[in-house]
N, C-alpha and C positions, 0 to 999 in steps of 0.2 A: 255536189260530188267533190271530194277532197283529193288534192294531189299530195303524194308522199312528201312530207315536209323535209325529210332527210335528203331526198334527191334534189329538191329545189335549192335548199340552203347549201348543200355541197357544191352544186353547180355555181351558185352565187359566189361562194368563197373562191372557187377556182378562177372565175372570171375576174374577180376583183384583184387577184394576184397577177394575172397575165395582162391587165390593162392599166398598169401604173402610169401616172402622169410624169412628164419630164421635169427636171429641176426648174425653179423660177427663172424667168428670163430677165435680162438686164433691163433697167428702167426705160431706156430709149425704145426698146422693142416690146414694152409691156402691153401697149394697146393692140399691136398686131397679134401677139401670142394669145392674148385674151380672146380675140375674135376666133382664133383656131380652136381654142378649148371649147368655146360656146358651140362651134360647129360640130365638134366631136360629140358633145353632150346631146346635141339636137338629133344626131343619128340614132339615138336610143342605146347604142352600145351593145356588147354581147350579153350583158346581164339580163336585159329585158327580153332579148331573143331567146336566151336559154330558158327563162321561166315560161315564156309562151310556148316554146317547143315541148317542155315537160308537161304542160297543161294539155296540149293537143294530143300528145302520145297517150296520156292517161285517159282522156275522154275517148280516144280511139279504142283502147283496150276494153273500156267499159261498154262501148257500143258493140264491139265484137262479142263480148260475153253475153250481153242481153240478147243479141240476135241469135247466137247459137243455142242458148238455153231455151229461148222461145221456139226455135226451129225444132229442137229435139222433142219438146213436149207436144207440139202440134203434129209432128211427124209420127210419133208413137200413137197418138190419138187416131190419126188417119189410117194407120196400118191395122190397129186392133178393133176399131169401131165397126160393127156389123153393117152400118149404113154407108160406109165409105169403102175402104179396100177389102174389108171383111176377112181378116185373117186373125181370129180371136185366140191366139196362142201366145200368151204373155211369157211363159217359161221359155219357149223356143226363141222368142225375140230377145229375151234377156241373155240367153246362151249365145246367140249370134253376136250380140254386143260384146260379151266377155271374151269370146274367141278372137274377135277382131282387135279388141283393145289389148289383149295379152300378146298377140303377135306384134303389133306396132310398138308396144312398150318394150318388148324384148329387142326389137331392131334399134330403137332409140338409145337403149342403155348399153347393149352388148356390141352392136355393130357400128352404129354411128357415133357412140360415146357422147350423145347430146346431154345426158344427165349421169352423174356419178352414182353407182349403186350403193346401197346401205349395207355395211357389213353386219350380217345377222347369222347367228348360230341356228342349227336345226332345232334345238330345244326352244329357243326364243320364237322361232317361226311357229312351232306347233302350239306353244302355250299362249302366244300373243296374237299372231296374224290369223291363225285358223278360226278362233272364235269370232274375230272381227269379220272375216270372210263369210262365215255362216250367217251372221246378222245382216250383212250387206246383201247377200243373196235373197234372204227373206224379204228385206225392205224393197228391193227392186222387183221381185216377183209380185208382191201384193200391190205395189204402187202402179205397176203396168197393168195389172188385172183390173184396177179400179176404173181405167179408161174405157173399159167395155160397158160399164154400168152408169157412170156419172159424166156430167159435162165438164169441160176443161175449166170453166169459171168456178164451178162449185168445188172442184178438187183444189184449186188455188186457195179458196176460202178455208177449206179444211186444213191445208198446210200451215195456216196461221197458228195452229195449235202446237207447232214444233217447239217454241220456247217453253211452253207449259210442260211438255213431255220431257224436255232436256233438264229443266229445273227440278221437276219432281223426281226423276230417276237419279239426278245428281244428289239430291237430298237423301234419297234412299240408300245410295252407296257412299254417303258422307263425303262427297266431293264438293257439295254446295252446303252453305249454312242456311238453316231455316230462318227466314225473316218475314214477319207479318206483313210488312209493306210490299214485299215481292209477291207474297202469296195472294194478296188482294189484287195486285196487278195481273197475276195469272188467272184469277177468277174472272176478272173483267174481260180478258181475252176469250176465255171459255164461254162467257155469257154472250159476247158478240158473235162467236161462231155458232152458238146454239140458235140465236136469232136468224142468222143467215141460213141455217139448215131448216128452220121452221118455214122460211119463205121460199125454199127451193121448189121449183115447179116439177122437176124430174127426180124427186127424192127416191132413192133406192136403198133399202136397208142393207143389203148384201154389199153393195158398192161402198157405203159408208163404213161398214165393218172392215172391209179390205183396206181402205185408205187410212183409217185410224190405226189399224195393225201396222201398216207401213210406216206411219209416223212414230209409233211406239218402238219398232225395231230400229229405225234410223236414229232415234234419240238414244237408245241403248248403245248403239254402235259408237256414237260420238262420245258418250261417257266412257265406254270401254277403251277407246283410243287414249284418253287421258290416263286411265288406270294401267293399261297393259303396255302402252308404248311411250307416251310422253313422260310418265314417271320414271321410266328406265332410260331416258335420254335418247330415245329413238324417234327421229323426226322424218316423216315421209311426205314428200310433195305429191301432187296428183299423178305424176308419171311413175314414180317409184311405187306409189300405192297400187296402181294398176298392175305393175310388174309382179308385185308380191300377192296382191289380194285377188285379182281377176281369175287366175287359174284355180284358186281355192273356191271362188264363187261358182265357177264352171263345174267343179266336182260336186259341190253340194246341190246344184240345180239339176244335175243329171239324174238324181234319185227320184224326185217327183216327176220329172219329165218322162221317165220310163213308164211310170204308173198312170199319169194323168193325160199327157198329150201324145205320146208316141203311138199308142193304139189308134187314135183318131187319125193322125197323120198317115199312118201305114195303110189304113182302110180308105183314105181319100186319094184315090189313084189319079184324080184330075189335077192335083196340086203340082205345080212346077216352081222351083226356086227362082225367084226374080232377083237376079244379081244386081240389077240397077237399083231397085227399091231398097233392098236390104243392105247393099253395099254403101249407098249414099247415106242411109239412115245410121249405120254403124260408124261411118266416117264422121258424121256430125256429132255422135255421141263421144267419140274419142277427141275430136277437135274441141268440144266443150271442156273436157278435162285439161287439155293443153291451154285453153284460154284462161282457165282458173289459175293454172301454174304461172302464166305470164302476168295476169291481173294482180295477183297477190304481191308479186315482186315490184309492181309499179305504183300501186295505190295502197290504201289502208283497209283494215277490216270494216271500218265504218262505211267506206265507199261500196264494198260488197253488199252490205245490208241495204243501203239506199238504192243501189242498182237492182237488188232483188225486189224491192218494193215497186219500183218502176216497171220491172218485168211482169209482176203479178197484175198490176192494173192494165198493162198492155194486153195480157192474155185474156183478162175478163172482157175488155173491149172487143178484142178479136173474136172471142167465143160468141159474143152477142151479135156483132155486126156481120161476120163472115160465115161462121159455122151455123149461125141462127139459133144458138142455144138461148133459152129463156132466162133472162136476168131480171128479177123482180125488184121493186124498191125496197122491200124487206130484206132481200139479199144484200143489197148495197149498204143499207143502214146497219145491219149486223156486222158486215165485214168492215165497215168504217169504224165501229167500236173496237173490233179486234185489231184493226190496223193502228189505231191510236195507242192501244195497250202494248203492241209489239214495238212501236216507235219509242214509247217511254221506257220500255225494258232495255232496248238497245242503247238509249241515252244514258240510263243508269249504269249499264255495264261499261260504257265508254268513260264515264266520270270516275268509276271505281278504278279502272285501269290507269287513268291519268293520275289519280291520287296515289296509287301504288308506285307508279314510276317516279313521281315527285318525292315520295318518301324514300325510295331507293337512292335517288340522286342526292338527297339531303344527307342520308346516311353515309354515302361515299365521300361527300364533301367533309363531313365531320371526322371521318376516319383519316382522310388526307391531312386535315388541319392538325389533328392530334399527333400524327406521325411527324409532321414538320416541327411542331412544338417540342416533341421529344428530342428530335435531332438538334434543335437549337439549344435546348437546355444541356444536352450532352456536350455540344461544342463549347458552350460557356463554362461548364464544369471542367472541361479539359484545359481551358485557358487558365483558370484559377489555380489548377494544380501544377502548372508549369513553373519550374524554379526560376526565380529572378536572378539576373546577372549581378 
């Protein structure tokens, strides 16, 4: 897991400025002063302490994110699974989450001023945020529904198809360039997931359809964020995203809820809203978004990907050991292939970003050098044109 190099190096620079050494001592005191300097170096100095502190903070945020993401997934499975809490109403659960997150996001932005809101016109909201909210509501609805039919471990394996979906939809909308090497990588991921599905002991066609639909809608949402928001210079962090998108999701989910789940809930007179279960579950969902907000600010995107891989393997192990879901060797072999494909894809994306940053830096250096040369030539020309006494 990588620490944000900007934070580390900026901390190093500040420490090097505040711990300047005194001027050289006179020759007669040289040995005594040298001993003091060695003692100060032996203490480690604030530089090492600052680096270690940043590493500890970054690992703490990563651990919190993994724990909350793990908790939300297992908690949703517990509520929705018919063999556990037995409350198979994924639309209602998603609406509870969106209501809770909308309220807390409003308080954080408007009351406590924890995050600055993004200036957005009504037209931009309707054209950009509303479509994204519709896709997000469908993604959450279908992904939560899949927990009723599939095991946690198998769902995590199917989620490995996310890079495939994002790349394919990006090519379709001309946000990604088609490359044969990348497509071969996508096929290897798909092949691994297919093997994992073949070895699944509790394979359910409807559950697989729901989870694949959730992956497709989520991938489309991510591409639409680039097209509708990022391209217009609008950047939303997880808190402002909830502030603008969660109410929209709630409105879209209300329509299928009235048709699909409300009649069943209305006729089930024995049901009583459990504030402890749904309150803590919603709080974990909101805390996860807050953890993402904090983690992105302290670490890199690569750290998020690595942490996500660790979380997936932990969930598979938990599903097998605690929930007692069946995980076959074919499952693990197929997911291993998909995992290697995803890891290579993330590595290739990171190298492309590094190359792009290096090219941008080199271009800025060339422009600065050209500007300095022009100023120098202008100064020399002005001196030549000055009249001699």
